[in-house]
C-alpha positions in Angstrom: 84.6 -101.2 27.0 83.6 -101.1 30.6 80.3 -102.9 31.2 80.3 -102.9 35.0 77.2 -101.7 36.6 77.8 -98.5 38.6 76.9 -99.0 42.2 76.9 -95.4 43.4 76.2 -92.1 41.6 79.6 -90.7 42.8 82.7 -91.8 44.5 81.7 -89.8 47.6 77.9 -90.0 47.8 76.3 -87.0 49.6 74.5 -87.5 52.8 70.7 -88.1 52.4 67.7 -88.2 54.7 65.9 -91.3 55.7 63.0 -90.1 53.6 65.1 -89.8 50.5 66.6 -93.2 51.1 63.1 -94.7 51.4 62.0 -92.9 48.2 65.1 -94.3 46.3 64.2 -97.8 47.4 60.6 -97.5 46.3 61.7 -96.0 42.9 64.2 -98.7 42.3 61.5 -101.3 43.2 59.3 -99.6 40.6 61.9 -100.0 37.9 62.3 -103.7 38.7 58.5 -104.3 38.7 58.1 -102.6 35.4 60.8 -104.9 34.1 59.4 -108.0 35.8 55.9 -107.4 34.3 57.4 -106.8 30.8 56.6 -103.1 30.5 60.2 -102.0 30.0 62.2 -101.1 26.9 65.7 -102.2 27.9 67.5 -98.9 28.7 64.8 -96.5 27.4 61.8 -94.8 29.1 62.0 -93.4 32.6 60.4 -93.2 36.0 61.0 -90.3 38.3 60.3 -89.5 42.0 60.5 -86.2 43.7 63.2 -86.0 46.4 61.3 -85.7 49.7 61.4 -82.2 51.2 62.3 -80.5 47.9 60.2 -78.9 45.2 62.8 -78.9 42.4 64.8 -82.1 42.6 63.8 -85.5 41.2 65.4 -89.0 41.0 65.7 -90.7 37.6 67.5 -93.7 36.1 71.0 -93.5 34.9 71.0 -93.7 31.1 72.4 -96.9 29.8 71.2 -99.2 32.6 68.6 -101.8 32.1 65.6 -101.6 34.4 66.8 -104.8 36.1 70.1 -103.0 36.9 68.6 -100.0 38.7 69.2 -99.8 42.4 68.5 -97.3 45.1 72.1 -96.0 45.0 72.7 -95.7 41.3 69.7 -93.4 40.6 70.6 -89.8 39.5 69.4 -86.7 41.3 68.6 -83.8 38.9 66.8 -80.5 39.2 64.0 -79.3 37.1 66.3 -77.2 35.0 68.2 -80.4 33.9 71.3 -79.9 36.1 72.7 -83.2 37.3 73.4 -83.1 41.1 74.9 -86.6 41.3 76.7 -88.0 38.3 77.4 -86.3 35.0 75.4 -84.9 32.1 76.2 -87.9 30.1 74.3 -90.0 32.6 71.0 -88.2 31.8 68.4 -89.2 29.2 67.4 -85.8 27.8 63.9 -86.9 26.8 63.4 -88.1 30.4 64.4 -84.7 31.7 62.0 -82.9 29.3 59.0 -85.0 30.0 59.4 -85.4 33.7 60.5 -81.9 34.6 57.4 -80.6 32.8 55.0 -82.6 34.9 56.8 -82.3 38.3 57.0 -78.5 37.8 53.3 -78.2 36.9 52.0 -80.7 39.4 53.4 -80.2 42.9 50.9 -82.7 44.2 52.7 -85.5 42.2 55.6 -87.4 43.8 56.1 -89.9 40.9 55.8 -89.9 37.1 56.0 -93.1 35.1 56.4 -93.3 31.4 56.2 -96.5 29.4 56.0 -98.0 25.9 54.2 -101.1 27.0 52.4 -103.0 24.3 48.8 -102.3 25.1 49.3 -98.7 26.0 51.2 -97.9 22.8 48.5 -99.5 20.8 45.7 -97.5 22.4 47.9 -94.4 22.0 47.6 -94.9 18.2 43.8 -95.1 18.2 41.7 -92.1 17.5 39.1 -93.3 20.0 41.6 -93.5 22.8 40.8 -95.5 25.9 37.3 -97.0 25.9 35.3 -98.0 29.1 35.3 -101.6 28.1 36.5 -103.2 31.4 36.6 -102.7 35.1 40.2 -101.8 34.9 39.4 -99.1 32.3 36.7 -97.6 34.5 39.3 -96.8 37.1 40.4 -94.0 34.7 37.0 -92.9 33.4 37.1 -89.2 32.5 40.6 -89.0 34.0 42.8 -89.3 30.9 44.7 -86.7 28.9 46.0 -86.9 25.4 49.1 -85.2 23.9 49.7 -85.2 20.1 53.0 -86.6 18.9 55.8 -84.0 18.3 58.7 -86.3 17.6 61.3 -87.3 20.3 60.7 -85.3 23.4 64.0 -83.5 23.4 62.8 -80.0 23.0 62.2 -78.0 26.1 59.6 -76.0 24.3 57.3 -79.0 24.4 57.2 -79.0 28.2 54.3 -76.5 28.6 52.2 -78.4 26.1 52.9 -81.7 27.9 51.8 -80.2 31.2 48.7 -78.6 29.7 47.6 -81.9 28.1 47.8 -83.7 31.4 46.2 -80.9 33.4 44.8 -82.2 36.6 44.4 -85.8 35.3 46.5 -88.7 36.4 47.0 -90.6 33.1 48.0 -89.4 29.7 48.4 -91.0 26.3 51.2 -89.6 24.2 49.7 -90.2 20.8 51.7 -92.6 18.6 54.2 -92.8 21.4 53.4 -94.2 24.9 51.7 -93.7 28.2 52.3 -91.6 31.4 50.8 -92.2 34.8 51.4 -90.0 37.9 50.8 -90.6 41.6 51.2 -89.1 45.1 53.4 -92.1 45.8 55.6 -94.4 43.7 53.2 -97.2 44.6 50.2 -95.2 43.2 51.9 -94.3 39.9 53.0 -98.0 39.4 49.6 -99.4 40.2 47.9 -97.0 37.8 50.3 -98.1 35.0 49.8 -101.8 35.8 46.0 -101.4 35.7 46.1 -99.1 32.7 48.1 -101.6 30.7 45.6 -104.4 31.6 42.8 -102.1 30.4 44.6 -101.3 27.1 45.5 -104.9 26.4 41.9 -105.9 27.0 40.7 -103.2 24.7 43.0 -104.3 21.9 41.8 -107.9 22.4 38.1 -106.8 22.2 38.7 -104.7 19.0 40.7 -107.5 17.4 37.7 -109.9 17.8 35.7 -107.8 15.3 32.6 -108.4 17.3 30.2 -105.7 18.5 31.1 -104.5 22.1 29.1 -103.1 25.0 29.8 -99.8 26.8 28.3 -99.2 30.2 26.2 -96.1 30.6 27.9 -93.0 32.0 26.3 -93.2 35.4 27.5 -96.8 35.9 31.0 -95.7 34.7 31.1 -93.0 37.3 29.9 -95.3 40.0 32.6 -97.9 39.2 35.3 -95.2 39.1 34.3 -94.0 42.5 34.3 -97.6 43.8 37.9 -98.1 42.5 39.1 -94.8 44.1 37.6 -95.5 47.6 41.1 -96.6 48.7 44.5 -95.3 47.8 45.6 -96.9 44.6 48.6 -99.2 45.1 48.5 -99.0 48.9 47.4 -102.5 49.4 49.2 -104.0 46.4 52.6 -102.5 47.1 53.6 -104.6 50.1 52.8 -107.8 48.1 54.8 -106.6 45.1 57.8 -105.8 47.3 57.6 -109.3 48.8 57.9 -110.6 45.2 61.0 -108.5 44.6 62.5 -109.7 47.9 62.2 -113.2 46.6 63.6 -112.7 43.1 65.9 -109.6 43.1 66.5 -108.2 46.6 69.5 -106.2 45.3 67.3 -103.4 44.2 67.7 -102.0 47.7 71.4 -101.6 47.4 
């Protein structure tokens, strides 16, 4: 059995623009950060980024690689119909194609879609109440969360329209009894939304587990706090610091 990590998506990689190369580096960094902050599920789940200058091509992880093995060069390029541009069909996680193609097709404003099964998010996804405004982190997403009911493994293309409709114009979505999705205009934004959302979900489960009465801020305060959080681009200031961390512990993500 060959266990070597593939370095390139083909023996003769196609030429790519500087913008695509930069997008690949950021997306590989996102995979490493999800792993570093314990939000990965070994080879499962997926993060995609739109290929700059295109409307119908996205980058996704090669199925079978751990998140800590993803690099800029071993990402797959696929189109929104599931055709693999680099690599083979066997390299593609079908559920990744179904979920991500649905959102990228419906949301041309989105450059990155991140799906995780992190502990806090999965727990809140199973609660009828959904995400509660219990913390500063949760207020970042106040009235900006969609919910999609569980339909089994997302390998049916017919589910794509329902996924897109459930997200609508929101930037976060709970897949009931499943996991969480965040989107962003940049890879950095989608990652930081997931990082903060997981903190909010973990805090919510801690509060509920205490069994004590909890306090919810009034709606006007919730709206004020959300506006304060969104005054700057989410992830813009944090991303350089996170990349410095990767440079110190796993600089090979750029390969």
